[in-house]
C-alpha positions as CSV (number, residue, x, y, z in Angstrom):
1,M,167.1,-95.7,-213.4
2,D,165.3,-93.1,-211.9
3,R,162.4,-94.1,-213.6
4,I,162.7,-97.6,-212.1
5,K,163.3,-96.0,-208.6
6,E,160.5,-94.3,-209.5
7,K,158.3,-97.6,-210.3
8,L,159.9,-99.0,-207.7
9,N,158.8,-97.0,-205.1
10,S,155.0,-96.7,-206.5
11,L,155.4,-100.4,-206.6
12,R,156.5,-100.6,-202.9
13,A,153.8,-98.0,-202.3
14,E,151.3,-100.1,-203.4
15,A,152.4,-102.7,-202.3
16,D,152.7,-101.4,-198.7
17,A,148.8,-100.1,-199.9
18,A,148.5,-103.2,-200.3
19,L,149.3,-105.1,-197.6
20,E,147.7,-102.7,-195.3
21,R,144.3,-103.2,-196.8
22,A,144.8,-106.6,-196.6
23,E,145.6,-106.2,-192.8
24,V,142.9,-104.4,-192.7
25,A,140.6,-106.8,-194.1
26,E,142.2,-109.5,-192.4
27,A,140.7,-107.5,-189.6
28,R,137.8,-106.9,-190.3
29,N,137.8,-111.1,-191.8
30,K,138.6,-111.9,-187.9
31,E,135.8,-109.2,-186.6
32,L,133.4,-110.4,-188.7
33,E,133.9,-114.3,-188.2
34,Q,133.9,-113.0,-184.4
35,D,130.9,-111.4,-184.7
36,N,129.6,-114.2,-187.1
37,L,130.4,-116.6,-184.2
38,S,128.7,-114.8,-182.0
39,K,126.1,-114.6,-183.7
40,E,126.3,-117.9,-184.5
41,Q,126.3,-119.0,-180.5
42,E,123.1,-116.0,-179.9
43,I,120.8,-118.2,-182.3
44,S,122.1,-121.4,-180.8
45,S,120.8,-120.1,-177.3
46,L,117.8,-118.5,-178.9
47,Q,116.9,-121.8,-180.5
48,H,117.5,-123.5,-177.2
49,K,115.4,-120.8,-175.4
50,L,112.3,-121.3,-178.2
51,S,112.7,-125.2,-177.6
52,V,112.3,-124.7,-173.9
53,L,110.0,-122.1,-174.6
54,E,107.9,-124.5,-177.0
55,S,108.4,-127.2,-174.1
56,D,107.0,-124.9,-171.6
57,L,104.1,-123.6,-173.7
58,E,102.9,-127.3,-174.7
59,N,103.1,-127.9,-170.9
60,A,100.9,-125.2,-170.2
61,E,98.5,-125.8,-173.2
62,A,98.1,-129.4,-171.4
63,K,97.8,-127.7,-168.1
64,L,95.1,-125.3,-169.9
65,S,93.1,-128.3,-171.1
66,E,93.4,-130.6,-167.6
67,A,92.1,-126.8,-166.2
68,K,89.3,-126.6,-169.2
69,V,88.3,-130.9,-168.4
70,G,88.7,-130.0,-164.3
71,K,86.6,-126.9,-165.1
72,E,83.8,-128.7,-167.2
73,E,83.8,-131.4,-164.8
74,G,83.3,-129.0,-161.6
75,E,80.4,-127.5,-163.5
76,S,79.1,-130.7,-164.2
77,H,79.6,-132.0,-160.3
78,K,78.0,-128.0,-159.1
79,S,75.2,-129.0,-161.4
80,N,74.8,-133.1,-159.9
81,V,75.3,-131.0,-157.2
82,D,72.3,-128.7,-157.2
83,I,69.6,-131.6,-158.8
84,L,70.7,-133.4,-155.8
85,Q,70.3,-130.4,-153.9
86,R,66.9,-130.0,-154.8
87,R,65.8,-133.8,-154.7
88,I,67.0,-133.9,-151.0
89,D,65.1,-130.5,-150.7
90,M,61.8,-132.3,-152.4
91,L,62.8,-135.6,-150.2
92,E,62.6,-133.4,-146.8
93,E,59.6,-132.6,-147.9
94,Q,58.0,-134.9,-148.7
95,L,59.2,-136.9,-145.0
96,D,57.7,-133.6,-143.2
97,Q,54.5,-134.2,-145.0
98,S,54.7,-137.9,-143.8
99,E,55.6,-137.2,-140.5
100,R,52.5,-134.7,-140.1
101,S,50.3,-137.2,-142.0
102,L,51.8,-140.6,-139.4
103,K,51.3,-138.3,-136.5
104,E,46.9,-136.7,-137.8
105,T,46.9,-140.9,-138.6
106,T,48.1,-142.0,-135.2
107,E,46.1,-138.9,-133.3
108,Q,42.9,-140.5,-135.3
109,L,44.1,-144.4,-134.6
110,R,44.1,-143.2,-130.9
111,H,40.7,-141.7,-131.4
112,T,39.4,-144.3,-132.5
113,D,41.5,-146.9,-130.1
114,V,39.6,-144.4,-127.3
115,R,35.9,-145.3,-129.5
116,A,36.8,-148.5,-129.6
117,E,37.0,-149.0,-126.1
118,Q,33.9,-146.6,-125.5
119,L,32.1,-149.2,-128.0
120,E,33.3,-152.4,-126.1
121,R,32.5,-151.2,-122.8
122,Q,29.2,-150.3,-124.1
123,I,29.1,-153.9,-125.6
124,Q,30.3,-155.5,-122.4
125,G,27.4,-153.1,-120.8
126,A,25.2,-154.1,-123.6
127,E,25.3,-158.2,-122.8
128,Q,25.5,-158.0,-119.3
129,E,22.0,-156.5,-119.8
130,R,21.0,-159.2,-122.6
131,D,22.3,-161.9,-119.8
132,Q,19.9,-160.2,-116.8
133,W,16.9,-160.3,-119.7
134,E,17.8,-163.7,-120.7
135,H,18.3,-164.7,-116.9
136,K,14.8,-162.7,-116.2
137,Y,13.6,-164.5,-119.2
138,E,14.3,-167.8,-118.3
139,E,13.0,-166.9,-114.7
140,A,9.8,-165.6,-115.8
141,Q,9.9,-169.3,-118.7
142,E,10.0,-170.9,-115.7
143,R,7.3,-169.3,-113.4
144,Y,5.1,-169.4,-116.5
145,Q,5.8,-173.1,-116.7
146,A,5.4,-174.0,-113.3
147,S,1.9,-171.7,-113.5
148,K,1.0,-173.5,-116.4
149,R,1.6,-176.9,-114.5
150,E,-0.2,-175.4,-111.7
151,L,-3.0,-174.2,-113.7
152,D,-3.3,-177.6,-116.1
153,E,-3.6,-179.1,-112.1
154,V,-6.5,-177.5,-111.0
155,V,-8.3,-177.7,-114.2
156,Q,-7.5,-181.7,-114.1
157,Q,-8.5,-181.1,-109.9
158,M,-11.6,-179.0,-111.0
159,E,-12.4,-181.8,-113.9
160,S,-12.3,-184.8,-111.4
161,L,-14.7,-182.6,-109.1
């Protein structure tokens, strides 16, 4: 019986040890399950953060694309502005040249008008002189005709004598 008691004690000790190991294992299991649950929550949280970050990345990439397009458009506009500015400068130079040419032409026209007025006065003077000469010619012609008539009369009178 002693043996049985020893055996029983040894079985009890083994059962107590097994029970203690089972309790330790259950505690460890609970601890691991709790740790597993917190890890799963952390994974879920990180997955959510990842999806938010991916969304932010897509938005940032879209904004970057828009910024690149805006930059290209800005460069294009700047290029167009430079071209238009050069064209404006060229047109301003042409305008200045045209204004100078207009001034020169106006000055020449004024000189031409003055010269034309002088020539008109000379023409009027020449016409007046011509009219005077024509009048003198007509008077001389009349005197000539009168003298011729007188001469013809004198010649007739002499012939009749």
